[in-house]
N, C-alpha and C positions, 0 to 999 in steps of 0.2 A: 504493499500500499504506500502511497506517496499523497502528499497534500499539495495543491497548486492554488495560488492567489488568482482570482479572476475579478475583472471589473467590466461590466457591460455599461457603455455609454450610448445613449440613444439622442440624437439632437442636441448634443452638447451637454447633456445631463446624465449623472449616474444613476442608471436604473436598478443596478444591484452591484454589491461588492462584497466579497467573502472568500472563503476558501472551499474548494472542491476536493474531496476525497477520491482518489483514483484507486481502484481495486481491479487486480488481474483475476479473471474468472476461470475455473476449470470445470469441464463437464457441460458447459451451456452449449446447445446445439449450433449456435450461431455467433454469439458474442464472446469476445475474448478479455471484455474489460467492461466495468461500469463506473459510473459518476454518481456521487452523493453528497448532499449538503443539507443544511437547514438554515431557517431564519425565523425570527420573531415577526409574529402577525398580530393585526388588530391595533386598535387605539392605544391600549395599555401595554402592549407588548408582553402579555402574560402566556399567550400561547405560541407554540413553535411548530412550524411546518416543515416536513421531511421530504426530500426529493430524491428519486434514484432513476437514473437514466442509463439505458445499455449503449455500448459503442456499437451502433448498427446504423445501415443507411447513411444519411449526411452527417451522422454524430461521429466526429473524429477527434474532438478535444474537450476538455472541461469548459471551454467557453461556448462551443456548439450545444452541449447539454443543457447549461444555463439558459442559452437563447431560445432552444426548443421549449423549455419548461414554461419560460414567460411568455412565448406566443400561446402555447396550450392554455395557460391560466387565462390570458387575455380573451381568447375564443370561448372558453367555457363561461366567462362573465358576461357575454353578450346575451 
């Protein structure tokens, strides 16, 4: 496992900044790696949301994983 710092900026503003844990996988039929991170949510910051994204398709880096999660979250909120 390793830890990678990630900062996603959109239109000059930081959308997300933190660390992503990178795990090598064994036994998965297609993915060789996974990315995981969490962040505080809500107005009070008392809850934590956890994310895990497989290294598949267009996901080739911790930044790709964070971007995909942000897009999926925004689409679900519509």
